[in-house]
C-alpha positions in Angstrom: 2.2 -7.6 -7.1 0.3 -5.2 -4.9 2.4 -3.3 -2.4 0.4 -4.6 0.5 1.3 -8.1 -0.6 4.9 -7.4 -1.4 5.6 -6.1 2.1 4.8 -9.6 3.5 7.5 -11.1 1.2 10.0 -8.5 2.3 9.2 -9.2 6.0 9.4 -13.0 5.4 12.8 -12.5 3.8 14.0 -10.4 6.8 12.8 -13.1 9.2 14.5 -15.9 7.2 17.8 -14.1 6.7 18.2 -12.3 10.0 16.2 -13.8 12.8 18.2 -15.5 15.5 15.0 -17.2 16.7 14.6 -19.9 14.1 17.1 -22.5 15.6 14.6 -25.2 16.6 13.3 -25.3 13.0 16.6 -25.3 11.0 17.2 -28.6 9.1 20.2 -29.7 7.1 19.5 -30.2 3.4 21.5 -31.1 0.4 20.5 -28.6 -2.2 22.7 -26.8 -4.8 21.9 -23.4 -3.4 21.9 -24.0 0.3 22.8 -26.5 3.0 20.1 -25.8 5.5 16.5 -24.5 5.6 13.7 -23.9 8.1 10.9 -26.4 8.3 7.4 -26.1 9.9 8.1 -22.9 11.8 4.8 -22.3 13.8 3.6 -19.0 12.2 1.0 -17.1 14.2 -2.4 -17.6 12.5 -3.2 -13.9 12.3 0.0 -13.2 10.4 -0.8 -15.9 7.9 -4.4 -14.7 7.5 -3.2 -11.1 6.9 -0.6 -12.2 4.4 -3.3 -14.1 2.5 -5.8 -11.2 2.6 -3.2 -8.8 1.3 -2.1 -11.1 -1.5 -5.3 -12.8 -2.6 -5.8 -10.5 -5.6 -2.2 -10.3 -6.7 -1.1 -12.7 -9.4 1.3 -15.7 -9.6 1.8 -18.7 -11.8 2.6 -21.4 -9.3 1.9 -22.5 -5.7 5.4 -23.6 -4.7 7.9 -20.8 -5.1 10.9 -22.8 -3.8 11.4 -24.8 -6.9 10.4 -25.2 -10.5 11.0 -21.8 -12.0 12.4 -21.3 -15.5 15.9 -19.7 -14.9 17.1 -19.9 -18.6 17.1 -16.1 -18.9 19.1 -15.7 -15.7 16.0 -14.5 -13.7 13.1 -16.6 -12.4 10.2 -16.8 -14.9 7.1 -18.8 -14.9 7.5 -22.3 -16.2 6.2 -23.0 -19.7 2.6 -24.0 -19.7 1.7 -22.3 -16.4 -1.0 -19.6 -16.2 -1.0 -16.4 -14.2 -3.9 -16.4 -11.8 -4.8 -14.8 -8.5 -3.1 -16.0 -5.4 -6.5 -17.1 -4.2 -6.7 -19.5 -7.2 -3.4 -21.1 -6.3 -3.8 -20.7 -2.5 -7.5 -21.1 -1.6 -6.9 -20.7 2.1 -4.4 -18.8 4.3 -2.8 -22.1 5.3 -2.3 -23.1 1.7 -0.4 -19.9 1.1 1.8 -20.0 4.2 2.5 -23.7 4.2 2.8 -24.4 0.4 4.6 -21.3 -0.8 8.0 -22.2 0.6 7.6 -26.0 0.7 6.5 -26.1 4.4 9.0 -23.6 5.8 6.0 -22.5 7.8 3.1 -24.3 9.5 0.1 -22.2 10.5 -0.1 -22.4 14.3 -3.3 -22.7 16.2 -1.8 -20.2 18.6 -2.3 -16.4 18.3 0.1 -13.5 18.3 1.3 -12.7 21.8 0.9 -16.3 23.0 4.6 -17.0 23.2 3.9 -20.2 21.2 4.1 -19.0 17.6 6.5 -16.9 15.5 5.3 -13.4 14.5 6.4 -11.9 11.2 5.3 -8.5 12.4 6.1 -6.8 15.7 7.3 -3.5 17.1 10.9 -4.0 18.0 10.7 -1.0 20.4 8.5 -3.3 22.5 11.0 -6.2 22.3 11.0 -9.2 20.1 8.2 -11.6 21.0 9.9 -14.4 19.1 12.6 -14.7 21.8 10.0 -16.2 24.2 8.8 -18.6 21.5 12.2 -20.0 20.7 13.0 -20.4 24.4 9.8 -22.4 24.9 10.4 -24.7 22.0 14.1 -25.1 22.7 13.4 -26.1 26.3 10.7 -28.5 25.2 13.0 -30.1 22.7 15.7 -30.4 25.4 13.2 -32.2 27.5 12.6 -34.8 24.7 9.5 -33.4 23.0 9.3 -33.3 19.3 8.0 -30.3 17.4 4.8 -30.4 15.4 4.3 -27.4 13.2 1.0 -26.3 14.7 2.8 -25.5 17.9 1.8 -28.8 19.5 4.5 -30.9 21.2 4.8 -34.6 21.3 6.8 -36.8 23.6 8.3 -38.9 20.8 6.8 -42.1 22.3 
């Protein structure tokens, strides 16, 4: 994996493991390795596009990294019968990468970075965390009875 690509996975892991701003998108699950997950987090479109651009020439053997690996050796290996191809082969668009990679943990938002309506993977913490505004917006909207749609759109549930 190219270093420019790998940095997005490291940042994704940091967001997933450490961000206090994913509450509206946490869902209970009954899986052997975890009891909750994030679902349809509205990821800023530019962050997704950059992730895809930086990874499109790296290689993988599958489009859903959340499940289906061969763990018989104790580490995740490509399943028998799969072929290593470029990310672009498995993920023909930025949305395919960001939405399919982790079984819809992310949904590419129609909103842009700095809008206060989408989660940013990348930001300068010295300037504050822009995701705080995002979570406040969606938490308030949910408290008012709206339902979340991954693109950042809100419904009234009716």
